[in-house]
Phi, psi and omega in degrees: 000133184229141171246130180212162174298140177285152174241170179303330179292342180272351189305312182299320179293321178297318177301319178298317180295317177297322177298315177299315182297320177299316179296318178299313181299316179299317182290343183244033171082017181229066184280346189262338186301311180247352178054224183259348187215013177257150350295143181297148179301323180295323178293318179298315178298322177294319177301318179294310181303321183269013174054050174235358177261132180239152174240154174246131182221157177222119181052042176084354180265118177280123182240352180203163177211161178195165175249136177223129176224162172240114186188185168256119181270121185309311182294326179289319182296334181298328181249341184210078181298147179239148176274344181234149174296153183223162175281138179238128179250129180224163168051048178285130179207150176218169178269005177083001184276345181229153177255165175075026183299310183298319178302316180294320179295316180297317177300317177300310184293323179295339175285353183244331182214164178261351182229124181238145174226148179207150175231160177206163180289148181298335179273355182272073183295326179301312181291320179302314179297317181296317179296313182293328175296336179269011176072021171291147178247142178290134176257335181147197182253130174250167178233127178287174181304327179276008178076007178281139183279151175219150176273126180263133178238157180217145175229122178253132177239115173070018178255000000 
């Protein structure tokens, strides 16, 4: 299993994975987080171009993707300001062929920073369980630019 930066050549596979993830979310009681077309293809292409989109692959087969940055996230800072930049994980998705995706992403991110943050929709019970299994703690509710609420989580390592 390998995690690497996505390239433009990976875009179609990432779109397929997001399509699978949208269907999974709808089937598991979370139809609103990504709806029918989020993340938008233009956002995904921008994530790839700006080297913040990563893919997970095994023997050349891409089975998951996510966005990882190190920064101060405006919406997070509104309720829980930090004195240090932190890792932010967004847009986690897989094709369902492998288990333990979030654990692998968290291990990858912990190799880069000591403080991680992630948010998810209140209806995304699958992600909430995965995040909490990795010992993330709830910080509260944030609001995205479109005013939709998300649960904010944080994991501190060695701080």
